[in-house]
Rosetta silent file (secondary structure, phi, psi, omega in degrees, C-alpha in Angstrom):
SEQUENCE: MRFALSLAAALFVAAPVLAYETAAPALERAPKEGEVLRDAGGRQIGKVYKVQASGNILAIVNRETVRIPATTLSIIDGKLVTTLTKTEALKLR
SCORE:     score description
SCORE:     0.000 S_00000001
   1 L     0.000  -43.116  178.719    0.000    0.000    0.000 S_00000001
   2 H   -61.905  -40.273  179.754    2.812    2.411    0.853 S_00000001
   3 H   -60.856  -44.049 -179.355    4.500    1.645   -2.451 S_00000001
   4 H   -62.775  -40.458  178.151    1.311    2.444   -4.367 S_00000001
   5 H   -67.382  -40.447  178.531    0.925    5.756   -2.532 S_00000001
   6 H   -64.016  -42.385  179.318    4.566    6.650   -3.136 S_00000001
   7 H   -64.303  -43.774  179.519    4.240    5.821   -6.812 S_00000001
   8 H   -63.252  -40.954  179.296    1.047    7.866   -7.129 S_00000001
   9 H   -65.786  -40.855  179.544    2.670   10.824   -5.373 S_00000001
  10 H   -64.218  -41.975  178.374    5.730   10.638   -7.631 S_00000001
  11 H   -67.184  -37.379  178.987    3.580   10.575  -10.759 S_00000001
  12 H   -62.921  -39.810  179.886    1.480   13.459   -9.474 S_00000001
  13 H   -73.622  -38.501 -175.752    4.613   15.566   -8.965 S_00000001
  14 H   -77.523  -25.084 -175.125    6.210   14.572  -12.295 S_00000001
  15 H   -57.308  -46.823  179.355    3.109   15.107  -14.458 S_00000001
  16 H   -63.448  -34.678  179.298    3.322   18.931  -14.633 S_00000001
  17 H   -64.510  -43.709 -179.760    7.008   18.752  -15.525 S_00000001
  18 H   -66.210  -30.683 -178.302    6.301   16.370  -18.400 S_00000001
  19 H   -68.263  -26.618 -177.319    3.513   18.588  -19.659 S_00000001
  20 L   -88.075   -9.134  177.267    5.895   21.509  -20.237 S_00000001
  21 L   -70.404  134.470  179.170    8.361   19.578  -22.375 S_00000001
  22 L  -119.963  144.315  178.057    8.023   20.567  -25.994 S_00000001
  23 L   -80.464  146.453  176.772    9.234   18.698  -29.016 S_00000001
  24 L   -69.375  142.045  178.888   11.589   20.439  -31.372 S_00000001
  25 L   -65.723  147.848  179.387    9.954   21.448  -34.614 S_00000001
  26 L   -74.975  129.310  177.980   10.771   19.242  -37.574 S_00000001
  27 L   -97.019  156.720  177.101   13.244   20.875  -39.934 S_00000001
  28 L   -57.715  -37.013  179.748   13.427   20.216  -43.676 S_00000001
  29 L  -150.982  163.250  179.264   16.928   18.890  -43.067 S_00000001
  30 L   -77.183  144.165  173.477   19.335   18.580  -40.173 S_00000001
  31 L   -61.800  152.671 -178.501   21.760   21.432  -39.501 S_00000001
  32 L  -115.701  145.594  175.026   25.343   20.689  -40.586 S_00000001
  33 L   -62.140  135.805 -179.381   28.594   21.341  -38.764 S_00000001
  34 L    89.668   -7.895 -179.377   30.293   24.388  -40.256 S_00000001
  35 L   -73.557  145.348  178.352   27.021   25.822  -41.575 S_00000001
  36 E   -75.464  135.583  175.615   26.377   29.534  -41.128 S_00000001
  37 E  -103.407  129.575 -177.499   23.666   30.436  -38.595 S_00000001
  38 E  -119.674  159.049  173.919   21.622   33.527  -39.420 S_00000001
  39 L   -89.221  179.777 -176.163   19.034   35.632  -37.607 S_00000001
  40 L   -62.830  -24.373  178.827   15.551   36.330  -38.991 S_00000001
  41 L   -85.586   -1.775  179.285   16.897   39.379  -40.851 S_00000001
  42 L    91.691   -0.417  179.808   19.490   37.289  -42.678 S_00000001
  43 L   -78.144  141.119 -179.483   22.470   38.616  -40.716 S_00000001
  44 E   -70.614  130.063  177.684   25.172   36.113  -39.828 S_00000001
  45 E   -99.734  -44.141 -177.764   25.229   35.169  -36.145 S_00000001
  46 E   179.834 -162.015  178.873   27.877   32.469  -36.175 S_00000001
  47 E  -125.087  146.622  179.086   28.762   28.980  -37.365 S_00000001
  48 E   -71.068  124.443  177.513   27.486   25.601  -36.245 S_00000001
  49 E   -93.316  -43.542 -177.500   30.157   23.835  -34.205 S_00000001
  50 E  -153.472  143.418  174.518   28.178   20.725  -33.263 S_00000001
  51 E  -103.976  122.463 -178.460   24.671   19.342  -33.717 S_00000001
  52 L   -87.206  158.245 -179.538   23.394   17.648  -30.558 S_00000001
  53 L   -59.254  -29.485 -179.408   21.125   14.589  -30.507 S_00000001
  54 L   -73.130  -11.838 -176.265   18.355   16.726  -28.991 S_00000001
  55 L   100.591  -16.343  175.122   18.337   18.950  -32.071 S_00000001
  56 L   -67.499  158.072  175.556   19.985   21.838  -30.265 S_00000001
  57 E  -123.506  152.543  169.283   23.151   23.188  -31.827 S_00000001
  58 E  -102.299  125.098 -177.739   26.380   24.507  -30.423 S_00000001
  59 E  -123.457  149.593  174.573   27.432   27.545  -32.409 S_00000001
  60 E   -93.354  114.825 -179.928   30.512   29.730  -32.330 S_00000001
  61 E  -125.484  119.205 -177.335   29.325   33.314  -31.854 S_00000001
  62 L    50.235   45.902  178.238   31.970   36.012  -31.364 S_00000001
  63 L    65.132   19.541  177.868   34.541   33.303  -30.533 S_00000001
  64 E  -124.500  144.668  177.437   32.296   31.848  -27.804 S_00000001
  65 E   -85.025  127.061 -176.820   30.400   28.560  -27.791 S_00000001
  66 E  -128.809  136.053  175.961   26.665   29.097  -27.419 S_00000001
  67 E   -89.180  118.382  179.625   23.870   26.499  -27.176 S_00000001
  68 E  -103.057  120.339 -178.714   21.024   27.441  -29.517 S_00000001
  69 L   -63.908  142.232  179.789   17.723   25.672  -28.714 S_00000001
  70 H   -61.401  -28.792 -178.110   16.194   23.585  -31.497 S_00000001
  71 H   -66.806  -14.972  179.877   12.852   25.310  -30.917 S_00000001
  72 H   -97.952   -2.167 -173.149   14.338   28.529  -32.329 S_00000001
  73 E   -96.519  147.676  171.946   15.698   26.958  -35.527 S_00000001
  74 E  -154.654  165.396  176.315   14.222   26.768  -38.998 S_00000001
  75 E  -111.682  117.714 -179.806   15.403   26.357  -42.570 S_00000001
  76 E  -123.380  121.715 -177.020   14.435   29.292  -44.784 S_00000001
  77 L    51.972   38.427  178.005   15.455   29.255  -48.447 S_00000001
  78 L    79.462    2.739 -177.829   17.938   26.505  -47.622 S_00000001
  79 E  -110.004  144.663  178.797   19.623   28.567  -44.900 S_00000001
  80 E   -79.505  122.434 -175.230   19.737   27.826  -41.161 S_00000001
  81 E  -128.642  142.935  173.794   17.891   30.582  -39.294 S_00000001
  82 E  -118.556  153.428  176.974   17.184   31.219  -35.618 S_00000001
  83 L   -79.221   -9.095 -179.972   14.588   33.499  -34.092 S_00000001
  84 L   -81.305  150.973  170.310   17.273   34.780  -31.702 S_00000001
  85 L   -87.898  170.554  178.886   19.337   37.879  -32.309 S_00000001
  86 H   -61.459  -41.706  179.410   23.106   37.786  -31.877 S_00000001
  87 H   -62.343  -44.419  178.532   22.759   39.583  -28.535 S_00000001
  88 H   -64.110  -40.516  179.625   20.144   37.099  -27.301 S_00000001
  89 H   -62.678  -41.773 -179.315   22.291   34.168  -28.448 S_00000001
  90 H   -66.044  -25.333  177.338   25.324   35.476  -26.550 S_00000001
  91 L   -72.793  -15.180 -178.306   23.259   35.632  -23.358 S_00000001
  92 L   -86.428   -2.959 -177.315   22.737   31.840  -23.615 S_00000001
  93 L   -59.899    0.000    0.000   26.410   30.974  -23.129 S_00000001
């Protein structure tokens, strides 16, 4: 009985956390290492250093490694674009 109550309590606590997880949007293609990352205005932000299994990318921005969330990425006219500005991206280091 105690086990069942503990399990129910654990699921009750974990349920809201699971509800806030969002899946990364599907891209036309996967980002590539060395690819230029641009902002919505087409300005270069940096270059992709590594593509993580989660879909997030590590990019070199102003000689610093920054993790760019997959939820901000899209492919527009064949180019990798993020909704973040360069300033916003640098705050994510």
